[in-house]
MOPAC internal coordinates of N, CA, C and O (Angstrom, degrees):
PM7 1SCF
backbone

  N    0.0000 0     0.00 0     0.00 0    0    0    0
  C    1.4519 1     0.00 0     0.00 0    1    0    0
  C    1.5215 1   110.19 1     0.00 0    2    1    0
  O    1.2310 1   120.13 1   146.01 1    3    2    1
  N    1.3380 1   117.35 1   -33.99 1    3    2    1
  C    1.4716 1   119.73 1   179.58 1    5    3    2
  C    1.5201 1   111.72 1   -67.82 1    6    5    3
  O    1.2310 1   120.73 1   147.38 1    7    6    5
  N    1.3449 1   116.22 1   -32.62 1    7    6    5
  C    1.4660 1   119.04 1   179.16 1    9    7    6
  C    1.5162 1   110.67 1   -65.52 1   10    9    7
  O    1.2310 1   120.38 1   138.02 1   11   10    9
  N    1.3203 1   116.89 1   -41.98 1   11   10    9
  C    1.4549 1   120.72 1   178.51 1   13   11   10
  C    1.5254 1   110.46 1   -63.75 1   14   13   11
  O    1.2310 1   119.90 1   137.37 1   15   14   13
  N    1.3114 1   117.79 1   -42.63 1   15   14   13
  C    1.4590 1   122.50 1   178.73 1   17   15   14
  C    1.5242 1   111.35 1   -61.00 1   18   17   15
  O    1.2310 1   120.88 1   134.70 1   19   18   17
  N    1.3281 1   115.92 1   -45.30 1   19   18   17
  C    1.4753 1   120.46 1  -179.27 1   21   19   18
  C    1.5312 1   110.35 1   -64.41 1   22   21   19
  O    1.2310 1   119.94 1   138.44 1   23   22   21
  N    1.3193 1   117.71 1   -41.56 1   23   22   21
  C    1.4670 1   121.03 1  -179.75 1   25   23   22
  C    1.5307 1   110.25 1   -66.04 1   26   25   23
  O    1.2310 1   119.89 1   135.03 1   27   26   25
  N    1.3111 1   117.81 1   -44.97 1   27   26   25
  C    1.4637 1   120.12 1  -178.64 1   29   27   26
  C    1.5346 1   111.50 1   -66.74 1   30   29   27
  O    1.2310 1   119.67 1   135.69 1   31   30   29
  N    1.3143 1   118.24 1   -44.31 1   31   30   29
  C    1.4343 1   119.59 1   179.46 1   33   31   30
  C    1.5243 1   112.40 1   -68.78 1   34   33   31
  O    1.2310 1   120.30 1   148.92 1   35   34   33
  N    1.3481 1   117.03 1   -31.08 1   35   34   33
  C    1.4829 1   118.87 1   175.17 1   37   35   34
  C    1.5075 1   111.03 1   -67.45 1   38   37   35
  O    1.2310 1   119.54 1   141.16 1   39   38   37
  N    1.3463 1   118.49 1   -38.84 1   39   38   37
  C    1.4531 1   120.76 1   178.26 1   41   39   38
  C    1.5443 1   110.15 1   -66.92 1   42   41   39
  O    1.2310 1   119.95 1   138.55 1   43   42   41
  N    1.3068 1   117.70 1   -41.45 1   43   42   41
  C    1.4623 1   121.40 1   178.22 1   45   43   42
  C    1.5409 1   110.09 1   -62.90 1   46   45   43
  O    1.2310 1   120.41 1   137.44 1   47   46   45
  N    1.3379 1   116.82 1   -42.56 1   47   46   45
  C    1.4391 1   120.40 1   179.13 1   49   47   46
  C    1.5340 1   110.92 1   -65.22 1   50   49   47
  O    1.2310 1   120.40 1   136.91 1   51   50   49
  N    1.2964 1   116.84 1   -43.09 1   51   50   49
  C    1.4802 1   120.23 1   179.59 1   53   51   50
  C    1.5015 1   110.59 1   -61.81 1   54   53   51
  O    1.2310 1   119.87 1   135.01 1   55   54   53
  N    1.3369 1   117.86 1   -44.99 1   55   54   53
  C    1.4713 1   120.92 1   179.75 1   57   55   54
  C    1.5378 1   109.78 1   -65.01 1   58   57   55
  O    1.2310 1   119.98 1   135.52 1   59   58   57
  N    1.3193 1   117.64 1   -44.48 1   59   58   57
  C    1.4565 1   119.73 1  -177.14 1   61   59   58
  C    1.5225 1   113.81 1   -66.63 1   62   61   59
  O    1.2310 1   120.87 1   143.86 1   63   62   61
  N    1.3211 1   115.94 1   -36.14 1   63   62   61
  C    1.4702 1   118.67 1  -176.85 1   65   63   62
  C    1.5211 1   113.70 1   -84.04 1   66   65   63
  O    1.2310 1   119.35 1   158.42 1   67   66   65
  N    1.3252 1   118.85 1   -21.58 1   67   66   65
  C    1.4435 1   121.48 1  -176.94 1   69   67   66
  C    1.5295 1   113.36 1  -105.83 1   70   69   67
  O    1.2310 1   119.66 1   177.03 1   71   70   69
  N    1.3185 1   118.26 1    -2.97 1   71   70   69
  C    1.4805 1   121.62 1  -176.59 1   73   71   70
  C    1.5191 1   110.99 1   -70.45 1   74   73   71
  O    1.2310 1   121.09 1   -43.42 1   75   74   73
  N    1.3247 1   115.52 1   136.58 1   75   74   73
  C    1.4676 1   122.41 1   171.72 1   77   75   74
  C    1.5375 1   107.56 1  -136.37 1   78   77   75
  O    1.2310 1   120.65 1   -35.42 1   79   78   77
  N    1.3326 1   116.36 1   144.58 1   79   78   77
  C    1.4649 1   120.24 1   179.10 1   81   79   78
  C    1.5457 1   108.46 1   -80.88 1   82   81   79
  O    1.2310 1   121.46 1     5.04 1   83   82   81
  N    1.3262 1   114.81 1  -174.96 1   83   82   81
  C    1.4884 1   118.98 1  -175.99 1   85   83   82
  C    1.5171 1   112.15 1   -65.21 1   86   85   83
  O    1.2310 1   119.11 1   158.96 1   87   86   85
  N    1.3224 1   119.31 1   -21.04 1   87   86   85
  C    1.4677 1   122.34 1   177.12 1   89   87   86
  C    1.5191 1   113.23 1   -89.00 1   90   89   87
  O    1.2310 1   120.17 1   174.82 1   91   90   89
  N    1.3235 1   117.29 1    -5.18 1   91   90   89
  C    1.4601 1   121.03 1  -179.39 1   93   91   90
  C    1.5332 1   113.92 1    89.41 1   94   93   91
  O    1.2310 1   120.67 1  -171.33 1   95   94   93
  N    1.3184 1   116.32 1     8.67 1   95   94   93
  C    1.4588 1   120.02 1  -179.80 1   97   95   94
  C    1.5441 1   111.21 1   -90.17 1   98   97   95
  O    1.2310 1   121.49 1   -30.48 1   99   98   97
  N    1.3260 1   114.76 1   149.52 1   99   98   97
  C    1.4580 1   118.73 1   174.15 1  101   99   98
  C    1.5136 1   111.32 1   -91.29 1  102  101   99
  O    1.2310 1   121.05 1   -32.62 1  103  102  101
  N    1.3201 1   115.59 1   147.38 1  103  102  101
  C    1.4588 1   120.80 1  -179.42 1  105  103  102
  C    1.5133 1   109.62 1   -95.53 1  106  105  103
  O    1.2310 1   120.07 1   -50.14 1  107  106  105
  N    1.3437 1   117.48 1   129.86 1  107  106  105
  C    1.4595 1   121.39 1  -175.29 1  109  107  106
  C    1.5198 1   111.38 1   -61.48 1  110  109  107
  O    1.2310 1   119.64 1   138.19 1  111  110  109
  N    1.3210 1   118.29 1   -41.81 1  111  110  109
  C    1.4608 1   121.85 1  -176.48 1  113  111  110
  C    1.5160 1   110.65 1   -64.99 1  114  113  111
  O    1.2310 1   120.13 1   138.41 1  115  114  113
  N    1.3375 1   117.36 1   -41.59 1  115  114  113
  C    1.4733 1   120.75 1   178.48 1  117  115  114
  C    1.5353 1   110.83 1   -66.52 1  118  117  115
  O    1.2310 1   120.55 1   142.02 1  119  118  117
  N    1.3142 1   116.56 1   -37.98 1  119  118  117
  C    1.4677 1   119.69 1   176.92 1  121  119  118
  C    1.5405 1   109.93 1   -64.35 1  122  121  119
  O    1.2310 1   120.65 1   138.03 1  123  122  121
  N    1.3204 1   116.37 1   -41.97 1  123  122  121
  C    1.4588 1   120.53 1  -179.92 1  125  123  122
  C    1.5252 1   111.84 1   -62.31 1  126  125  123
  O    1.2310 1   120.64 1   128.37 1  127  126  125
  N    1.3232 1   116.37 1   -51.63 1  127  126  125
  C    1.4769 1   119.10 1  -179.36 1  129  127  126
  C    1.5221 1   112.00 1   -70.43 1  130  129  127
  O    1.2310 1   119.86 1   150.37 1  131  130  129
  N    1.3134 1   117.88 1   -29.63 1  131  130  129
  C    1.4408 1   119.64 1   175.18 1  133  131  130
  C    1.5230 1   112.31 1   -67.40 1  134  133  131
  O    1.2310 1   119.77 1   140.49 1  135  134  133
  N    1.3084 1   118.04 1   -39.51 1  135  134  133
  C    1.4556 1   119.82 1   177.90 1  137  135  134
  C    1.5022 1   112.60 1   -71.85 1  138  137  135
  O    1.2310 1   120.71 1   144.52 1  139  138  137
  N    1.3269 1   116.25 1   -35.48 1  139  138  137
  C    1.4980 1   118.77 1   175.28 1  141  139  138
  C    1.5269 1   110.40 1   -65.38 1  142  141  139
  O    1.2310 1   120.62 1   138.52 1  143  142  141
  N    1.3118 1   116.42 1   -41.48 1  143  142  141
  C    1.4457 1   120.02 1   178.64 1  145  143  142
  C    1.5309 1   111.22 1   -65.95 1  146  145  143
  O    1.2310 1   119.91 1   144.47 1  147  146  145
  N    1.3037 1   117.78 1   -35.53 1  147  146  145
  C    1.4619 1   121.56 1   177.04 1  149  147  146
  C    1.5561 1   109.52 1   -65.62 1  150  149  147
  O    1.2310 1   120.03 1   139.60 1  151  150  149
  N    1.2949 1   117.55 1   -40.40 1  151  150  149
  C    1.4918 1   119.73 1   178.67 1  153  151  150
  C    1.5232 1   109.82 1   -63.31 1  154  153  151
  O    1.2310 1   119.30 1   134.90 1  155  154  153
  N    1.3356 1   118.95 1   -45.10 1  155  154  153
  C    1.4483 1   120.94 1   178.03 1  157  155  154
  C    1.5231 1   112.00 1   -63.65 1  158  157  155
  O    1.2310 1   120.56 1   139.99 1  159  158  157
  N    1.3130 1   116.54 1   -40.01 1  159  158  157
  C    1.4814 1   121.77 1   179.54 1  161  159  158
  C    1.5282 1   109.35 1   -62.18 1  162  161  159
  O    1.2310 1   119.52 1   131.83 1  163  162  161
  N    1.3014 1   118.53 1   -48.17 1  163  162  161
  C    1.4645 1   121.17 1  -178.55 1  165  163  162
  C    1.5536 1   111.49 1   -68.53 1  166  165  163
  O    1.2310 1   121.07 1   143.63 1  167  166  165
  N    1.3179 1   115.56 1   -36.37 1  167  166  165
  C    1.4681 1   119.33 1  -179.76 1  169  167  166
  C    1.5397 1   110.27 1   -62.84 1  170  169  167
  O    1.2310 1   120.91 1   131.65 1  171  170  169
  N    1.3209 1   115.87 1   -48.35 1  171  170  169
  C    1.4500 1   119.68 1  -179.93 1  173  171  170
  C    1.5258 1   110.57 1   -67.88 1  174  173  171
  O    1.2310 1   120.52 1   141.88 1  175  174  173
  N    1.3209 1   116.61 1   -38.12 1  175  174  173
  C    1.4634 1   120.14 1  -177.64 1  177  175  174
  C    1.5300 1   111.24 1   -63.69 1  178  177  175
  O    1.2310 1   120.41 1   136.86 1  179  178  177
  N    1.3428 1   116.82 1   -43.14 1  179  178  177
  C    1.4679 1   119.19 1  -175.56 1  181  179  178
  C    1.5202 1   115.19 1   -91.29 1  182  181  179
  O    1.2310 1   119.49 1   163.94 1  183  182  181
  N    1.3251 1   118.57 1   -16.06 1  183  182  181
  C    1.4630 1   118.72 1  -179.32 1  185  183  182
  C    1.5186 1   112.61 1  -102.57 1  186  185  183
  O    1.2310 1   120.09 1   151.96 1  187  186  185
  N    1.3351 1   117.44 1   -28.04 1  187  186  185
  C    1.4790 1   119.42 1  -175.66 1  189  187  186
  C    1.5094 1   113.57 1   -96.34 1  190  189  187
  O    1.2310 1   119.20 1   157.60 1  191  190  189
  N    1.3354 1   119.12 1   -22.40 1  191  190  189
  C    1.4588 1   120.31 1  -177.82 1  193  191  190
  C    1.4714 1   113.12 1   -95.56 1  194  193  191
  O    1.2310 1   120.10 1   180.00 1  195  194  193

């Protein structure tokens, strides 16, 4: 179950941190949720495995 959680949160983090709109601008909300998702991904990865 932890592996699935890590994979899903890593994909959400990657999408949120690398997303750009058609003008090339980054969206603040996607950056926020991407960084939160990255924190959860790394926390589970390093504490549960």
